[in-house]
C-alpha positions, 0 to 999 in steps of 0.5 A: 607417643609414636605417630601410629599410637596417636592415630590409634588413640584419635580413631578410638575416640572419634565419632563419625558424622554423616556430614556437616549439612545442618539439614541432616538428621541428628542420629549420627550426633547421638554419641556426641550429645550423650557425651555432652549431656549435663554439660554446663558449658560447651566450647567449640573450636576449629582448626582454621577460621572461616572455612565452610565445613567448620562453620556448617558443622558448628551450625549443625551442632549448635542448632541440635543443642538448642533444639534438645537442651534449650539453653538459657544463654550462649556466647559466640567469640570470634578471634 
């Protein structure tokens, strides 16, 4: 696949977010939450370890998932 096709594929499935701050409203997360509905496991990776934006984005998503779905357990792995 050529680079332009790869970029187009990413853009077609991308979900734009309002930002990574945990205090933002959840409306922009709705498409992602719809995709995760019914999931038994959700894995959250990151491109680099310890950068501020990735950590804030994960925090925002985890807080939203806990509020909405009240999971019975969770696991955090640091590698």
